[in-house]
ZAMARGU-4260 file (C-alpha; in steps of 0.2 Angstrom, whole numbers, plus 5000, padded with zeros to 4 digits):
<rodrens>
0) 4873/5555/4785 | 4890/5554/4778 | 4902/5546/4791 | 4919/5553/4790 | 4932/5560/4802
5) 4937/5576/4793 | 4943/5590/4805 | 4946/5577/4819 | 4962/5571/4827 | 4965/5559/4840
10) 4976/5545/4848 | 4977/5527/4844 | 4987/5517/4857 | 4996/5501/4851 | 4996/5510/4834
15) 5012/5502/4829 | 5006/5484/4825 | 4991/5474/4819 | 4974/5480/4823 | 4981/5497/4830
20) 4990/5500/4813 | 4974/5496/4803 | 4964/5509/4814 | 4978/5522/4811 | 4978/5519/4792
25) 4959/5518/4791 | 4955/5533/4801 | 4967/5543/4792 | 4959/5538/4776 | 4942/5544/4784
30) 4950/5561/4786 | 4957/5561/4804 | 4974/5566/4809 | 4981/5552/4819 | 4993/5550/4834
35) 5001/5532/4833 | 5006/5529/4850 | 5016/5513/4854 | 5030/5507/4866 | 5038/5501/4850
40) 5043/5518/4842 | 5050/5512/4827 | 5034/5502/4823 | 5024/5518/4827 | 5035/5528/4814
45) 5032/5515/4801 | 5013/5516/4804 | 5014/5535/4801 | 5024/5532/4785 | 5010/5521/4779
50) 4998/5534/4784 | 5007/5547/4774 | 5010/5536/4759 | 4990/5535/4758 | 4988/5553/4759
55) 4985/5555/4777 | 4993/5565/4791 | 4999/5559/4808 | 5013/5559/4821 | 5022/5544/4830
60) 5023/5545/4849 | 5032/5533/4860 | 5021/5528/4876 | 5021/5515/4890 | 5003/5515/4894
65) 5006/5508/4911 | 5016/5523/4916 | 5007/5539/4921 | 5020/5551/4915 | 5022/5543/4899
70) 5003/5544/4895 | 5003/5563/4900 | 5017/5566/4888 | 5007/5557/4874 | 4992/5568/4877
75) 5003/5583/4877 | 5011/5578/4861 | 4994/5576/4853 | 4988/5593/4859 | 5005/5602/4853
80) 5003/5594/4836 | 4984/5597/4833 | 4977/5608/4847 | 4964/5596/4852 | 4960/5577/4856
85) 4944/5572/4847 | 4946/5554/4851 | 4956/5541/4860 | 4957/5523/4855 | 4963/5512/4870
90) 4970/5498/4859 | 4987/5494/4867 | 4987/5477/4876 | 4997/5462/4880 | 4990/5448/4869
95) 4997/5445/4852 | 5012/5457/4848 | 5017/5455/4866 | 5011/5437/4868 | 5002/5429/4883
100) 5004/5412/4890 | 4989/5400/4886 | 4989/5389/4901 | 4976/5384/4915 | 4971/5397/4927
105) 4982/5390/4941 | 4998/5390/4930 | 4997/5409/4926 | 5012/5417/4934 | 5009/5431/4946
110) 5021/5442/4936 | 5011/5439/4920 | 4994/5442/4929 | 5001/5458/4935 | 5008/5463/4918
115) 4991/5461/4909 | 4982/5470/4922 | 4994/5485/4922 | 4994/5486/4903 | 4976/5481/4898
120) 4966/5489/4913 | 4978/5501/4922 | 4984/5507/4905 | 4967/5511/4898 | 4963/5521/4915
125) 4979/5531/4914 | 4976/5535/4895 | 4959/5541/4899 | 4965/5551/4914 | 4978/5559/4902
130) 4966/5565/4889 | 4951/5569/4900 | 4956/5587/4905 | 4958/5592/4886 | 4941/5584/4881
135) 4933/5592/4896 | 4940/5609/4891 | 4933/5605/4873 | 4916/5599/4880 | 4918/5585/4867
140) 4927/5569/4864 | 4926/5551/4860 | 4934/5537/4870 | 4934/5519/4863 | 4940/5505/4874
145) 4945/5488/4866 | 4937/5473/4875 | 4936/5456/4867 | 4923/5444/4861 | 4932/5431/4872
150) 4923/5440/4887 | 4906/5432/4880 | 4913/5415/4876 | 4923/5413/4891 | 4937/5406/4881
155) 4949/5395/4891 | 4967/5395/4894 | 4969/5414/4895 | 4959/5419/4911 | 4970/5434/4914
160) 4967/5441/4897 | 4948/5438/4898 | 4947/5445/4915 | 4956/5461/4910 | 4945/5463/4894
165) 4929/5460/4905 | 4935/5474/4916 | 4936/5485/4901 | 4917/5484/4899 | 4913/5488/4917
170) 4926/5503/4916 | 4918/5509/4900 | 4900/5510/4908 | 4906/5519/4923 | 4917/5531/4914
175) 4902/5535/4902 | 4892/5540/4917 | 4906/5551/4924 | 4910/5560/4907 | 4892/5562/4900
180) 4890/5580/4908 | 4905/5585/4897 | 4898/5579/4880 | 4911/5565/4880 | 4905/5547/4875
185) 4914/5532/4880 | 4910/5515/4871 | 4919/5499/4869 | 4923/5488/4854 | 4924/5469/4856
190) 4933/5461/4841 | 4932/5442/4838 | 4947/5431/4834 | 4957/5443/4822 | 4972/5438/4812
195) 4982/5453/4819 | 4998/5443/4816 | 5007/5444/4800 | 4996/5436/4787 | 5010/5425/4780
200) 5012/5416/4797 | 5004/5399/4794 | 5003/5395/4812 | 4993/5410/4815 | 4981/5407/4801
205) 4978/5389/4807 | 4975/5395/4824 | 4963/5409/4818 | 4953/5396/4807 | 4948/5388/4823
210) 4935/5402/4825 | 4926/5400/4809 | 4914/5386/4814 | 4906/5397/4826 | 4903/5412/4814
215) 4889/5416/4803 | 4902/5423/4791 | 4914/5409/4789 | 4930/5417/4784 | 4945/5424/4794
220) 4943/5441/4802 | 4956/5454/4798 | 4960/5470/4806 | 4952/5480/4792 | 4935/5472/4797
225) 4936/5483/4812 | 4940/5499/4805 | 4922/5504/4799 | 4915/5501/4816 | 4929/5511/4824
230) 4926/5526/4812 | 4908/5526/4817 | 4912/5526/4835 | 4924/5541/4833 | 4912/5551/4821
235) 4898/5562/4824 | 4886/5548/4819 | 4888/5540/4836 | 4885/5557/4846 | 4871/5550/4856
240) 4878/5533/4860 | 4888/5530/4875 | 4892/5516/4888 | 4889/5503/4875 | 4899/5488/4868
245) 4899/5483/4850 | 4904/5466/4845 | 4912/5463/4828 | 4916/5445/4826 | 4906/5439/4810
250) 4891/5434/4820 | 4900/5422/4832 | 4892/5429/4848 | 4875/5437/4848 | 4871/5447/4864
</rodrens>
């Protein structure tokens, strides 16, 4: 089976930076029309410029995933542009572009804890709520929620982040049960430590190199390493797969 996204359109939240931008560019190359949704509208527009430069098609939308009205407008913009929503990638999160504090669990501030839960967990829920009516109407759709390999390793000094990403796995399984009757699949992708920062940042490179020793494939992981799996999850090739979490980390965790 040839895996491509021709004739499909969908939303990638956090599409203005890092891994989200790589998803937008890679999925457009696979034939999809993409909606780059980001709280940073200028960055989302730059993503679409790169998509179009590569021969693809897409639109930029500003969204705050933690705001219900904003996510509703995002879904409406996608429907207005393309008449359908074939996939939703819940990639927006507080972690790298919007950095987290890496401190012991009892030093995380209440405000930062709440912020991560609002964006990483509540935001995923709100985006799913926003697209579900259209997907139900179509009797089809793909939802891909982004978890993290840190859930399986229990990485220290980021308990709020790991907790939010562990919640994504439970959320994915339950939503898969609820939406299966509508022919909507819900899966999760758990990246390993990925150089989502600017590649020329020497501090980021040194930090990401710490993950190499645990991997079978001993090199840095880049956003582009996740695109193939994402295309598969959004394509017809994964039609009978739901409620699952795929780990893409070069063989660090084997679950």
